[in-house]
N, C-alpha and C positions, 0 to 999 in steps of 0.2 A: 816487210810490210805485207800484211794479210789482206787480200782483196776478197770481198764477197760480191754477190750479184748486185746488191743495192749500190754499193760504192762504184763498181764498174759501170753500172748503168748511168749513174750520175756523171761520171767522167765522160762517158760516151755522149751524153746529152750536151754537156758543156762543149765538147769537141764539135758537135754538129752546129751549135749556136755560133761558135767561132768561125766555122766555115761559112755560114750565112752572113756574118758580119763582114768577113773578107770579101765575099761576093758583092754585097751591096755597096761597100766602099770602093770596089773595083781596084783593089791593091795589086792583085795578080791576075793578068789577063787569062792565063791558062786555067787557073782555078775558077775564075768567073765563067768561062765558057763551059767548063765541066759541070759546074753547078747549074748553069742554064740548060744544058742538055739533059741532065738527070734530076732536075728540080723536083719533080713529082715523087720520084723514088726516095730522094733524100728527105723530103718533107714527110712522107709516110713513115720512114724510119725514125725520124725525130718524134713524130706524134706517138708512135708505138713506145719509144723509150720514155717519153714524157708521161704516157698513161701509166707505166709501171711506177714511176716516181710518184705520181698523184695517188695511185692506189696505196702505196706504202705510207704516204702521208695521212690519208684518210683512215687507214687501218690503225696507225699509231694514235691518232686523235681519238678514235673509237675506243681503243684499249685503255687509254688514260682516263677517259670519262667513265668507263665501266669500273675501273679500279677505284676511282674517286667515289662513285656511287656505292660500291660494295663496302669500302672503308667507312663511309658515313653511316651506312645501314648497320654495320657491325658495331660502330660506336654508339648508335642509338640503342641497340639491343643491350650493350654493356651498361649503359646508363640506366635503362629500365631494370636490369637485374640488380644493380646496386641500390636503386630506390626501394625495391621490394624486400631487401634483406632485413632481418630482425636485428635488434640491438646487439645480441650476442655475436652474430655473424659479422656485423660491422666492426665490433670490438676486435675480433680476431684479425680482420684485414688491417685495422689500425695498428696492431702490434707489428706487422710487417713494415708499415710506413714509419712508425716511431723509431724502430731499430735500424731503418734503412737497409734492410736485408731482403734477399730473395727467398731464403729458406729458413724455416722455423720448425721446431719440434712440438708436436701436439699429441694428445691422446687420440688414437684413431677411432675410439668408441664414442667420442663426443658427437652428439647429434648435429651441432652447428658445423663441425669439421666435415662430417659426412655429407651434409647438404652443400657446403661450398665446393666439395670435391665433385659431387654429382652434377652441379651446374657449371663445372669446369673453371671456376675462379681460382682454385688451387689444385695442384696435382701431387699425388704420392710419388716420392722419388725412390721408394723402396729402400731407403737408408733407415737404419734403426739407431736411435739415441736413447739407450737405457730401455725403459718400457714404453717409450714414445716413438712415433714415426716422424720422419722429416717430410714436410710438405713444402712445395715451391709455389709461389704466387705466379699467376699468369703474367707474362711481361706486358701485355696490353693493359691489364688491370693496374699493374704497378705504375706504368707510365701515366695512365689516366688519373690515378689517385695522387701521384706526385704533382701533376699539373693542376688538379682540382682537389685540394686537401679538404674542402668543406663537403665533398660528396658523401662522406661517411657520417656527417652530423646533421 
């Protein structure tokens, strides 16, 4: 069992809570007298431990909300890019979706292919298929188009 600081701190805080419960229920007289003697120090230790737990909780909530905002912003940018594509460019992306494939061969000199590659909707895999190069659709684009098939029309 691998212990890290967060887990150890949580276990320690639970231990301190249990000590307070035993003290207030007066189950053991020696423990109750010990807690009574050192109540301030034990309480300060508990508060310090609890502050670390609270900090970790706030930090994880903050990271999740930042990730959610970043993902939604990237999704909006992707939708805007797809809306601005020409008919040819949308047709190329629809070829990926119709064949349900992540890679397709195209002529690298085609202007639509060059544009899709420059805005990073597709990437060159450096594979060669005859006189054509193999391009891979971005996974985020592929996922979005599979969930929203009308985005290209």
